N, CA, C and O atoms as a GROMACS GRO file, in nm:
protein
  408
    1UNK      N    1   0.083  -0.121   0.000
    1UNK     CA    2   0.000   0.000   0.000
    1UNK      C    3   0.086   0.126   0.000
    1UNK      O    4   0.049   0.225  -0.062
    2UNK      N    5   0.199   0.123   0.069
    2UNK     CA    6   0.281   0.243   0.079
    2UNK      C    7   0.328   0.292  -0.057
    2UNK      O    8   0.338   0.412  -0.078
    3UNK      N    9   0.357   0.201  -0.151
    3UNK     CA   10   0.400   0.244  -0.284
    3UNK      C   11   0.293   0.327  -0.353
    3UNK      O   12   0.325   0.419  -0.428
    4UNK      N   13   0.169   0.296  -0.328
    4UNK     CA   14   0.061   0.373  -0.389
    4UNK      C   15   0.051   0.512  -0.328
    4UNK      O   16   0.018   0.608  -0.398
    5UNK      N   17   0.079   0.524  -0.201
    5UNK     CA   18   0.076   0.655  -0.134
    5UNK      C   19   0.195   0.739  -0.180
    5UNK      O   20   0.185   0.861  -0.188
    6UNK      N   21   0.306   0.673  -0.208
    6UNK     CA   22   0.426   0.745  -0.249
    6UNK      C   23   0.405   0.823  -0.378
    6UNK      O   24   0.478   0.920  -0.403
    7UNK      N   25   0.310   0.785  -0.459
    7UNK     CA   26   0.283   0.860  -0.582
    7UNK      C   27   0.241   1.002  -0.548
    7UNK      O   28   0.273   1.095  -0.623
    8UNK      N   29   0.171   1.022  -0.438
    8UNK     CA   30   0.133   1.156  -0.396
    8UNK      C   31   0.254   1.236  -0.351
    8UNK      O   32   0.265   1.356  -0.378
    9UNK      N   33   0.345   1.170  -0.283
    9UNK     CA   34   0.468   1.235  -0.240
    9UNK      C   35   0.548   1.278  -0.363
    9UNK      O   36   0.596   1.391  -0.371
   10UNK      N   37   0.561   1.188  -0.460
   10UNK     CA   38   0.634   1.220  -0.583
   10UNK      C   39   0.566   1.332  -0.660
   10UNK      O   40   0.633   1.420  -0.715
   11UNK      N   41   0.433   1.331  -0.664
   11UNK     CA   42   0.360   1.436  -0.734
   11UNK      C   43   0.386   1.571  -0.669
   11UNK      O   44   0.411   1.669  -0.739
   12UNK      N   45   0.382   1.577  -0.537
   12UNK     CA   46   0.408   1.705  -0.470
   12UNK      C   47   0.552   1.750  -0.493
   12UNK      O   48   0.577   1.870  -0.513
   13UNK      N   49   0.646   1.657  -0.492
   13UNK     CA   50   0.786   1.692  -0.521
   13UNK      C   51   0.800   1.748  -0.663
   13UNK      O   52   0.875   1.842  -0.686
   14UNK      N   53   0.728   1.689  -0.757
   14UNK     CA   54   0.730   1.738  -0.895
   14UNK      C   55   0.672   1.879  -0.902
   14UNK      O   56   0.727   1.965  -0.971
   15UNK      N   57   0.563   1.902  -0.831
   15UNK     CA   58   0.502   2.036  -0.828
   15UNK      C   59   0.601   2.137  -0.770
   15UNK      O   60   0.616   2.247  -0.823
   16UNK      N   61   0.670   2.098  -0.663
   16UNK     CA   62   0.769   2.188  -0.604
   16UNK      C   63   0.880   2.221  -0.705
   16UNK      O   64   0.920   2.337  -0.718
   17UNK      N   65   0.929   2.120  -0.775
   17UNK     CA   66   1.036   2.143  -0.874
   17UNK      C   67   0.986   2.231  -0.988
   17UNK      O   68   1.055   2.324  -1.030
   18UNK      N   69   0.867   2.202  -1.038
   18UNK     CA   70   0.815   2.276  -1.152
   18UNK      C   71   0.773   2.418  -1.116
   18UNK      O   72   0.758   2.503  -1.204
   19UNK      N   73   0.754   2.444  -0.988
   19UNK     CA   74   0.717   2.579  -0.947
   19UNK      C   75   0.828   2.678  -0.979
   19UNK      O   76   0.804   2.798  -0.989
   20UNK      N   77   0.949   2.628  -0.996
   20UNK     CA   78   1.064   2.712  -1.028
   20UNK      C   79   1.086   2.728  -1.179
   20UNK      O   80   1.170   2.806  -1.222
   21UNK      N   81   1.009   2.654  -1.259
   21UNK     CA   82   1.026   2.656  -1.404
   21UNK      C   83   0.968   2.783  -1.465
   21UNK      O   84   0.896   2.859  -1.399
   22UNK      N   85   0.999   2.803  -1.589
   22UNK     CA   86   0.945   2.912  -1.669
   22UNK      C   87   0.796   2.886  -1.690
   22UNK      O   88   0.759   2.780  -1.741
   23UNK      N   89   0.708   2.980  -1.652
   23UNK     CA   90   0.564   2.959  -1.668
   23UNK      C   91   0.522   2.932  -1.813
   23UNK      O   92   0.418   2.872  -1.836
   24UNK      N   93   0.600   2.976  -1.909
   24UNK     CA   94   0.565   2.949  -2.049
   24UNK      C   95   0.600   2.806  -2.088
   24UNK      O   96   0.559   2.759  -2.194
   25UNK      N   97   0.675   2.737  -2.003
   25UNK     CA   98   0.718   2.601  -2.033
   25UNK      C   99   0.654   2.495  -1.942
   25UNK      O  100   0.665   2.375  -1.970
   26UNK      N  101   0.588   2.539  -1.835
   26UNK     CA  102   0.534   2.446  -1.737
   26UNK      C  103   0.394   2.489  -1.695
   26UNK      O  104   0.374   2.603  -1.651
   27UNK      N  105   0.298   2.399  -1.709
   27UNK     CA  106   0.161   2.428  -1.666
   27UNK      C  107   0.156   2.458  -1.517
   27UNK      O  108   0.086   2.549  -1.474
   28UNK      N  109   0.231   2.380  -1.438
   28UNK     CA  110   0.234   2.401  -1.294
   28UNK      C  111   0.286   2.540  -1.260
   28UNK      O  112   0.226   2.612  -1.181
   29UNK      N  113   0.398   2.577  -1.321
   29UNK     CA  114   0.456   2.710  -1.296
   29UNK      C  115   0.360   2.819  -1.341
   29UNK      O  116   0.350   2.923  -1.276
   30UNK      N  117   0.291   2.795  -1.451
   30UNK     CA  118   0.194   2.894  -1.500
   30UNK      C  119   0.081   2.913  -1.399
   30UNK      O  120   0.046   3.026  -1.366
   31UNK      N  121   0.024   2.803  -1.351
   31UNK     CA  122  -0.083   2.812  -1.251
   31UNK      C  123  -0.038   2.890  -1.128
   31UNK      O  124  -0.107   2.981  -1.082
   32UNK      N  125   0.078   2.855  -1.077
   32UNK     CA  126   0.129   2.920  -0.956
   32UNK      C  127   0.159   3.068  -0.980
   32UNK      O  128   0.140   3.150  -0.890
   33UNK      N  129   0.205   3.101  -1.099
   33UNK     CA  130   0.239   3.242  -1.129
   33UNK      C  131   0.114   3.328  -1.147
   33UNK      O  132   0.121   3.450  -1.134
   34UNK      N  133   0.001   3.265  -1.178
   34UNK     CA  134  -0.123   3.340  -1.202
   34UNK      C  135  -0.196   3.376  -1.073
   34UNK      O  136  -0.300   3.442  -1.078
   35UNK      N  137  -0.143   3.333  -0.960
   35UNK     CA  138  -0.200   3.374  -0.832
   35UNK      C  139  -0.297   3.275  -0.770
   35UNK      O  140  -0.339   3.177  -0.832
   36UNK      N  141  -0.330   3.306  -0.646
   36UNK     CA  142  -0.417   3.216  -0.571
   36UNK      C  143  -0.555   3.203  -0.633
   36UNK      O  144  -0.617   3.096  -0.627
   37UNK      N  145  -0.605   3.312  -0.693
   37UNK     CA  146  -0.738   3.307  -0.753
   37UNK      C  147  -0.746   3.201  -0.863
   37UNK      O  148  -0.845   3.129  -0.874
   38UNK      N  149  -0.641   3.193  -0.944
   38UNK     CA  150  -0.638   3.094  -1.053
   38UNK      C  151  -0.632   2.953  -0.995
   38UNK      O  152  -0.700   2.862  -1.043
   39UNK      N  153  -0.551   2.933  -0.893
   39UNK     CA  154  -0.540   2.802  -0.830
   39UNK      C  155  -0.674   2.760  -0.769
   39UNK      O  156  -0.716   2.644  -0.781
   40UNK      N  157  -0.740   2.853  -0.705
   40UNK     CA  158  -0.872   2.826  -0.645
   40UNK      C  159  -0.974   2.794  -0.754
   40UNK      O  160  -1.052   2.701  -0.740
   41UNK      N  161  -0.973   2.871  -0.861
   41UNK     CA  162  -1.068   2.850  -0.970
   41UNK      C  163  -1.049   2.712  -1.033
   41UNK      O  164  -1.147   2.644  -1.062
   42UNK      N  165  -0.926   2.672  -1.052
   42UNK     CA  166  -0.899   2.540  -1.111
   42UNK      C  167  -0.945   2.429  -1.018
   42UNK      O  168  -0.998   2.328  -1.064
   43UNK      N  169  -0.925   2.446  -0.888
   43UNK     CA  170  -0.970   2.345  -0.793
   43UNK      C  171  -1.122   2.334  -0.795
   43UNK      O  172  -1.177   2.224  -0.791
   44UNK      N  173  -1.190   2.448  -0.801
   44UNK     CA  174  -1.337   2.446  -0.812
   44UNK      C  175  -1.381   2.375  -0.939
   44UNK      O  176  -1.472   2.292  -0.937
   45UNK      N  177  -1.316   2.409  -1.049
   45UNK     CA  178  -1.352   2.348  -1.178
   45UNK      C  179  -1.336   2.196  -1.172
   45UNK      O  180  -1.425   2.122  -1.215
   46UNK      N  181  -1.224   2.150  -1.120
   46UNK     CA  182  -1.200   2.005  -1.114
   46UNK      C  183  -1.294   1.937  -1.015
   46UNK      O  184  -1.335   1.823  -1.037
   47UNK      N  185  -1.330   2.006  -0.908
   47UNK     CA  186  -1.426   1.950  -0.812
   47UNK      C  187  -1.561   1.929  -0.880
   47UNK      O  188  -1.623   1.824  -0.867
   48UNK      N  189  -1.605   2.030  -0.953
   48UNK     CA  190  -1.733   2.020  -1.023
   48UNK      C  191  -1.731   1.910  -1.128
   48UNK      O  192  -1.829   1.837  -1.144
   49UNK      N  193  -1.621   1.898  -1.200
   49UNK     CA  194  -1.611   1.793  -1.302
   49UNK      C  195  -1.614   1.655  -1.239
   49UNK      O  196  -1.671   1.561  -1.296
   50UNK      N  197  -1.554   1.641  -1.123
   50UNK     CA  198  -1.557   1.513  -1.052
   50UNK      C  199  -1.700   1.481  -1.006
   50UNK      O  200  -1.746   1.368  -1.019
   51UNK      N  201  -1.767   1.581  -0.953
   51UNK     CA  202  -1.906   1.564  -0.909
   51UNK      C  203  -1.996   1.527  -1.026
   51UNK      O  204  -2.079   1.436  -1.016
   52UNK      N  205  -1.980   1.597  -1.137
   52UNK     CA  206  -2.062   1.568  -1.255
   52UNK      C  207  -2.040   1.425  -1.304
   52UNK      O  208  -2.136   1.358  -1.343
   53UNK      N  209  -1.918   1.379  -1.304
   53UNK     CA  210  -1.889   1.241  -1.345
   53UNK      C  211  -1.956   1.142  -1.250
   53UNK      O  212  -2.008   1.039  -1.293
   54UNK      N  213  -1.953   1.175  -1.120
   54UNK     CA  214  -2.017   1.087  -1.022
   54UNK      C  215  -2.169   1.085  -1.040
   54UNK      O  216  -2.232   0.980  -1.029
   55UNK      N  217  -2.226   1.202  -1.067
   55UNK     CA  218  -2.371   1.208  -1.089
   55UNK      C  219  -2.413   1.124  -1.209
   55UNK      O  220  -2.520   1.064  -1.210
   56UNK      N  221  -2.328   1.119  -1.310
   56UNK     CA  222  -2.355   1.040  -1.430
   56UNK      C  223  -2.312   0.894  -1.416
   56UNK      O  224  -2.334   0.812  -1.504
   57UNK      N  225  -2.249   0.864  -1.301
   57UNK     CA  226  -2.199   0.730  -1.272
   57UNK      C  227  -2.101   0.681  -1.379
   57UNK      O  228  -2.100   0.564  -1.416
   58UNK      N  229  -2.018   0.774  -1.428
   58UNK     CA  230  -1.917   0.742  -1.528
   58UNK      C  231  -1.785   0.712  -1.457
   58UNK      O  232  -1.706   0.801  -1.429
   59UNK      N  233  -1.765   0.585  -1.428
   59UNK     CA  234  -1.652   0.543  -1.344
   59UNK      C  235  -1.518   0.588  -1.400
   59UNK      O  236  -1.435   0.640  -1.325
   60UNK      N  237  -1.495   0.571  -1.528
   60UNK     CA  238  -1.366   0.610  -1.585
   60UNK      C  239  -1.345   0.761  -1.574
   60UNK      O  240  -1.232   0.807  -1.554
   61UNK      N  241  -1.452   0.839  -1.588
   61UNK     CA  242  -1.441   0.984  -1.574
   61UNK      C  243  -1.421   1.024  -1.428
   61UNK      O  244  -1.350   1.121  -1.400
   62UNK      N  245  -1.483   0.951  -1.336
   62UNK     CA  246  -1.460   0.979  -1.194
   62UNK      C  247  -1.311   0.961  -1.163
   62UNK      O  248  -1.251   1.044  -1.094
   63UNK      N  249  -1.253   0.855  -1.213
   63UNK     CA  250  -1.111   0.829  -1.191
   63UNK      C  251  -1.026   0.941  -1.251
   63UNK      O  252  -0.938   0.996  -1.185
   64UNK      N  253  -1.054   0.975  -1.375
   64UNK     CA  254  -0.978   1.077  -1.447
   64UNK      C  255  -0.988   1.213  -1.377
   64UNK      O  256  -0.887   1.279  -1.352
   65UNK      N  257  -1.110   1.253  -1.345
   65UNK     CA  258  -1.132   1.383  -1.282
   65UNK      C  259  -1.078   1.386  -1.139
   65UNK      O  260  -1.032   1.490  -1.092
   66UNK      N  261  -1.083   1.274  -1.070
   66UNK     CA  262  -1.027   1.267  -0.934
   66UNK      C  263  -0.876   1.291  -0.938
   66UNK      O  264  -0.822   1.358  -0.851
   67UNK      N  265  -0.809   1.235  -1.038
   67UNK     CA  266  -0.665   1.259  -1.051
   67UNK      C  267  -0.638   1.407  -1.076
   67UNK      O  268  -0.545   1.463  -1.018
   68UNK      N  269  -0.718   1.470  -1.162
   68UNK     CA  270  -0.704   1.614  -1.186
   68UNK      C  271  -0.729   1.693  -1.057
   68UNK      O  272  -0.657   1.788  -1.026
   69UNK      N  273  -0.831   1.652  -0.984
   69UNK     CA  274  -0.866   1.720  -0.859
   69UNK      C  275  -0.752   1.712  -0.758
   69UNK      O  276  -0.719   1.812  -0.694
   70UNK      N  277  -0.693   1.595  -0.743
   70UNK     CA  278  -0.582   1.578  -0.649
   70UNK      C  279  -0.463   1.663  -0.691
   70UNK      O  280  -0.401   1.728  -0.608
   71UNK      N  281  -0.430   1.662  -0.820
   71UNK     CA  282  -0.319   1.744  -0.870
   71UNK      C  283  -0.343   1.892  -0.835
   71UNK      O  284  -0.254   1.958  -0.782
   72UNK      N  285  -0.462   1.943  -0.865
   72UNK     CA  286  -0.490   2.084  -0.841
   72UNK      C  287  -0.496   2.117  -0.691
   72UNK      O  288  -0.465   2.229  -0.651
   73UNK      N  289  -0.536   2.020  -0.610
   73UNK     CA  290  -0.532   2.039  -0.465
   73UNK      C  291  -0.388   2.056  -0.418
   73UNK      O  292  -0.358   2.143  -0.336
   74UNK      N  293  -0.299   1.972  -0.468
   74UNK     CA  294  -0.158   1.982  -0.430
   74UNK      C  295  -0.096   2.112  -0.480
   74UNK      O  296  -0.011   2.169  -0.412
   75UNK      N  297  -0.137   2.159  -0.596
   75UNK     CA  298  -0.089   2.289  -0.645
   75UNK      C  299  -0.136   2.399  -0.550
   75UNK      O  300  -0.060   2.490  -0.519
   76UNK      N  301  -0.259   2.391  -0.505
   76UNK     CA  302  -0.311   2.489  -0.409
   76UNK      C  303  -0.230   2.487  -0.279
   76UNK      O  304  -0.198   2.592  -0.224
   77UNK      N  305  -0.198   2.366  -0.231
   77UNK     CA  306  -0.114   2.356  -0.111
   77UNK      C  307   0.016   2.430  -0.134
   77UNK      O  308   0.059   2.508  -0.048
   78UNK      N  309   0.080   2.407  -0.248
   78UNK     CA  310   0.207   2.472  -0.279
   78UNK      C  311   0.190   2.623  -0.282
   78UNK      O  312   0.274   2.696  -0.228
   79UNK      N  313   0.083   2.670  -0.343
   79UNK     CA  314   0.058   2.814  -0.353
   79UNK      C  315   0.049   2.879  -0.215
   79UNK      O  316   0.094   2.992  -0.197
   80UNK      N  317  -0.007   2.808  -0.119
   80UNK     CA  318  -0.024   2.862   0.015
   80UNK      C  319   0.089   2.823   0.110
   80UNK      O  320   0.081   2.846   0.230
   81UNK      N  321   0.195   2.762   0.054
   81UNK     CA  322   0.310   2.727   0.135
   81UNK      C  323   0.287   2.611   0.230
   81UNK      O  324   0.358   2.597   0.330
   82UNK      N  325   0.189   2.529   0.199
   82UNK     CA  326   0.160   2.413   0.282
   82UNK      C  327   0.239   2.293   0.235
   82UNK      O  328   0.283   2.287   0.120
   83UNK      N  329   0.258   2.196   0.325
   83UNK     CA  330   0.324   2.072   0.288
   83UNK      C  331   0.230   1.956   0.313
   83UNK      O  332   0.139   1.966   0.396
   84UNK      N  333   0.251   1.845   0.243
   84UNK     CA  334   0.169   1.728   0.271
   84UNK      C  335   0.177   1.684   0.417
   84UNK      O  336   0.079   1.636   0.473
   85UNK      N  337   0.294   1.701   0.480
   85UNK     CA  338   0.308   1.662   0.620
   85UNK      C  339   0.209   1.735   0.709
   85UNK      O  340   0.157   1.678   0.805
   86UNK      N  341   0.182   1.861   0.679
   86UNK     CA  342   0.084   1.937   0.759
   86UNK      C  343  -0.055   1.876   0.746
   86UNK      O  344  -0.130   1.869   0.843
   87UNK      N  345  -0.088   1.833   0.626
   87UNK     CA  346  -0.219   1.771   0.602
   87UNK      C  347  -0.225   1.635   0.669
   87UNK      O  348  -0.325   1.599   0.731
   88UNK      N  349  -0.116   1.557   0.656
   88UNK     CA  350  -0.112   1.425   0.719
   88UNK      C  351  -0.127   1.436   0.870
   88UNK      O  352  -0.197   1.355   0.932
   89UNK      N  353  -0.063   1.537   0.932
   89UNK     CA  354  -0.075   1.558   1.076
   89UNK      C  355  -0.220   1.584   1.116
   89UNK      O  356  -0.269   1.532   1.216
   90UNK      N  357  -0.288   1.666   1.036
   90UNK     CA  358  -0.430   1.695   1.064
   90UNK      C  359  -0.514   1.568   1.051
   90UNK      O  360  -0.603   1.544   1.132
   91UNK      N  361  -0.486   1.489   0.950
   91UNK     CA  362  -0.559   1.363   0.933
   91UNK      C  363  -0.534   1.269   1.050
   91UNK      O  364  -0.627   1.202   1.097
   92UNK      N  365  -0.411   1.264   1.097
   92UNK     CA  366  -0.380   1.179   1.212
   92UNK      C  367  -0.454   1.225   1.336
   92UNK      O  368  -0.499   1.142   1.416
   93UNK      N  369  -0.468   1.356   1.355
   93UNK     CA  370  -0.543   1.408   1.469
   93UNK      C  371  -0.688   1.362   1.465
   93UNK      O  372  -0.750   1.338   1.568
   94UNK      N  373  -0.742   1.350   1.345
   94UNK     CA  374  -0.882   1.314   1.328
   94UNK      C  375  -0.908   1.164   1.330
   94UNK      O  376  -1.022   1.119   1.341
   95UNK      N  377  -0.802   1.086   1.318
   95UNK     CA  378  -0.815   0.942   1.308
   95UNK      C  379  -0.891   0.886   1.428
   95UNK      O  380  -0.859   0.916   1.543
   96UNK      N  381  -0.992   0.806   1.400
   96UNK     CA  382  -1.069   0.743   1.506
   96UNK      C  383  -1.180   0.827   1.562
   96UNK      O  384  -1.255   0.783   1.649
   97UNK      N  385  -1.192   0.949   1.513
   97UNK     CA  386  -1.301   1.037   1.559
   97UNK      C  387  -1.423   1.016   1.470
   97UNK      O  388  -1.412   0.960   1.362
   98UNK      N  389  -1.536   1.062   1.517
   98UNK     CA  390  -1.660   1.043   1.443
   98UNK      C  391  -1.668   1.130   1.320
   98UNK      O  392  -1.744   1.101   1.228
   99UNK      N  393  -1.590   1.238   1.320
   99UNK     CA  394  -1.597   1.332   1.208
   99UNK      C  395  -1.692   1.447   1.236
   99UNK      O  396  -1.703   1.539   1.155
  100UNK      N  397  -1.760   1.442   1.347
  100UNK     CA  398  -1.851   1.550   1.382
  100UNK      C  399  -1.773   1.663   1.445
  100UNK      O  400  -1.685   1.641   1.528
  101UNK      N  401  -1.806   1.785   1.405
  101UNK     CA  402  -1.741   1.903   1.464
  101UNK      C  403  -1.838   1.971   1.556
  101UNK      O  404  -1.959   1.970   1.533
  102UNK      N  405  -1.785   2.031   1.660
  102UNK     CA  406  -1.870   2.106   1.753
  102UNK      C  407  -1.879   2.250   1.711
  102UNK      O  408  -1.947   2.329   1.776
   0.00000   0.00000   0.00000
């Protein structure tokens, strides 16, 4: 199972590396250079596309759009200076809880 999780680590590392690239040569660098609004807009767009695929019960599209959604989420983390470790720590805090917030 860990090898499958490592793909997320590698993806974030790639995003970090590409953030330094020329925006005209890298989609990731372009997104990051266009500001937080663009990163947020892309995350919204991919979220909606994932939802639409689920509503239509199009399994292959759910998979495809979910991958896009995860990529754009990681780009957003990078834009805000977050690391996957910060997210993992929050998930660990929630582990075993009901998920209900007060």
